[in-house]
N, C-alpha and C positions, 0 to 999 in steps of 0.2 A: 356373590362372593361372601357376604356376611352370613347368609344362611348356611353356607358350606363351612365357614370357619367357626361360627359361634356355637352351633347347636348340635354338634355331634359329641358333646361331652358325656362321659359315662356317669350314671347315677351314683356310682361308687367313687366319684372323684375325690370327695373329702378324705376317704380312707387312703387313697393313693398318696396324698400329701402327708397324712399322719404317719403312715408306715414308711417314713423316709429312712434310708440306710445311713449309717454314720458317714460314709463317704459323701453322700448327697447332702447331708446336713452341713458338712464342711464346705462343700461347693456352693451352697445356697448363699453364702456371704457375697459371692461374686456375681450373683444373678443380675444386679443392677447394671453391671458393666456390659452385659449382653443385651439388656432391654433398653438401654439408653445408648445413643450413638456417641455420646461424649465420654467415652471410656477413658479412665486414667492410665497412667504409665504402667506397663507390666512390671510385676515384682518377681516373676519366676519364669524360667525357661525350661520347657519340657520337650523331650522327644515324643514322637507319636506313640511309642510303646509306653512311656511314662504317662502320657495323657490317657491312654486306654486304661491303664491300671488305676489312675486317679478317678476316672469317671465311671468305671465299671462297664465300659463299652469295648467292643472288639475293634482292632485296628481296621478291619474290613469295613465296619459300619462308619467309622470316623472318616475314612477315605470316601465312602459313598456320600455322606453328608457334604463333604467338601466339594465333590464333583457336581452336586446339585446346587451349589451356591449357598448352602445353609451355614457353612462354616468358613470364616475368612482364611485366606492362605497363610501358612506359617511364614515366619521370618527365616530366610535361608542364610546359613553361615557355613561357608565351605560347600559341602554337599549334603548338609543335614538341615532339615526343617525344624524350627523350634516354635513351640506353642506356649501361650501364657494364660493368665486368669480370664482373659476375654473369651478364649476358646473353651475353657472349663465352664464358664457361665453360659455360653451359648449352647453347649451340649446339654447342660443341666436344664435349660429352658426347653430345648427340643424334647427331652425325656419327659418333662412335666406335661407339655402339651400333648404328647403321644399318650401318656397315661390318662389324659382327659378325653381321649377319643379323637383328637385331631389327626388327620392324615398328613403325610409329608408334603403333599401338594399345597394344602391350605397353609401349613407352616412356612413353606417356601414363599408363598405369595405375601404373607405378613412380613417376612424378613426382607424381601426384595422391595416392597413398598416403603418400609422404614428406611432402608438404605438410600432410596431415591429421594425421599423428602425430608429426611432427618427426623421423622416421627419417632416417638418412643413406643416400642413394641409393648413395653410393660403396662402402659395405660390401658390398651385394649385387652391385653392378656389378663390383667387384674380384674377388669370389669366382667370379662367372660367367665373366668374361673372362680371368682368369688361367689360363694353361695348366696342365695336370696337373703337369708337371715342366718346369723351364726347361732345355731342351736347345738350346744355341746352334746355329743353322743354319750351314752352310758353303757358301761360294761356290766353284764349280769350273768350269773350262773343259771343253768337250766332249772335248778331248784328255786331260785329267786323268781324266775319267770313264771314257774308253775304256781307259786304263791300269789302272783298278781292275776293270772288269767285262768287258773285251774289246770286240769290235767292236759298235758301236751304230748302228742305222739310224734314219731319221726316224720310222718307225712306233713304234719302242720309246720314243723321246723323247716323242712325242705321247701315248702311253699313260701314261707316267710323269707327265706334266703333268696329264692328265685324272684320274689317281688321287690327285693332290695331293701327290705325293712330291717334285716339283721345280717350280720357277718360273723361267721364262726371263727373263733380265735384259738380253738383247741381246749382240751381239758374241760369240756362242757361249759365253756364261757363264750358269750356272744356280745358283739357290739350292737347296741340298738341305735340306729342312726337318727331316729326321731322319737325321743321320749314323749313328746307331745302327742304324736300319733298313737303310741302305745297306751298312754293314759286315756285317750279317747276310746280305744278298743276296750280297755278295762271297764269304762263306764257303760259301754254297750253290752258287755257280758253281764254286768251287774243288773242290767235291765231285763236280762233273760235271753239275749241273742247268743246263739251258739258260735263257737270259734270258726266252724266251717263256713257258716253264713257270713260272718264278719270278714273273713279273708276274701271271700268272693266279692263282697261289696268294696273292700279296699282295692282289689284288683281293678274293678270297673272305675273307681275314682281315679286311680293312678293312670289308667289308659285315657280317660277323658281329659284329665288335667294336662297330660302330655300333649294331647291333640290341641288343647287350647294354647299351650305354650308355643307350639309350632305355628299357630295362626298369628300370634303376636310377633314372633321373630320374623316370620315371612312378611308381615306388614312393614317392618323396618327395612328389610332387605329390598322389597319391591318399591317401597315409597321413598327411600333415602339413598341406599347404597347403589342400586342399579342405575338410577339417574345420574349419580356421580360418575359411575363407570362410563356411561355414554358421553360424559363431558371430558373423558380422559383422565379422571381422578386428579384434579388440580390439587396443589399442596394444601389448600385450606380445607379439603374434603375430610381429611383424617380427624381433625377436632370435631367436625360435625357428626361423623359416625360415632365417635366416642360419646359425644353428648347425647345422641339418639339412644344408644344402648343404656346409658346411665338413666335416662328418663323413662326407658321402657319398663324398668322394674316397678316403680311406684304406680305408673299408669296401668300396667297389667294387674297389679294387686288390687287397686281400687275398683277397676272395672269388673274383675271377677267377683269380688266381695259384694258389690252393689247388685250385680246381676243375680248372684246366688241367693241373696236375701229375697229378692222379688220372686224368683222361681221357687224357692223353698216355701215361701208363704202360700203361693198358688197351689203347689203340689200337695202341701199339707192339708190345705182347705179341701181340695178335690178328694184326696185319699180318705180323710176323716168323714167327709160327707157320704162317700160310698160305704164306709164302715158302718156309720149310723143307720143308713138306709137298709143295709143287709141285716143289722141287728133287729131293726124294727120289723122287717119281714119275718125273721125267725120268731120274734115274740108273737106276731099275729098268727103264725102257723101253729105255734105251741098252744096259744089261747084257743084257736079253733079246734084243735085236737082234744083239748081238755073239755071244752063244752060238749062236743059230740060224745065223749066218753061218759060225761055226767048224764046226758039225756038217755043213753043206753042203760045206765044203771037205774034211773028212775023208772024206765019202762018195764024193767023186770020186777 
């Protein structure tokens, strides 16, 4: 369950939250009512059409969410169903999770589990959706990027966007999701590495780190969540799952850094040993060629 719920988040998740519409920004105040089962008294009554207008969703989608059990039933007065802030907040939560790559089945399981046990959906949601480290993105023009990394063509821009390093904002402006990664790239370029080679390396690093992340998340899923499922998911299991996810972040970071230091040292030693051996062979070859040329000159 956890592997399904946690780790299908989009790499562009941060942007989906930053680019929040005014309607969603207003609705965000009510999110705690949806993520906590101790919701307060409703302050507003809305028909389903008004709810659709407020949340930016279609009436059809709202009814579909309700039929799946994702949305509580409205309060019926006469023959009309009325919705309140709890429904607004729940729909906003669903939209946020969908924007992060969660499918409706995973969201439904979270909601059902919380309603059965009184757990707070927000605890797990915040842990899963909160980035590892809050690194503010930077907005730069194409000219400013060129000043940093040199000449940039359309192919390089497209590749950077596909890798999730940059997001086009229009008017030749781009949001750089990781300025730290960009600065590392600038340093590599200053050392003489071409942008083409650098992007290829970044692609490999991204692929490998994604695979490593999946190994760690699967470890928590197989080692903690699935055994809890076999026990019928007792009420005390949810705090243990939340605690496991919370502990996963520093554990993964420390493990990866420690392993990388060891492997980088070994790889550098092996690589530079081969380089020195190759240079020595070239020097001996050049020296031998020079001596033979000198002997031929003296013979004449």
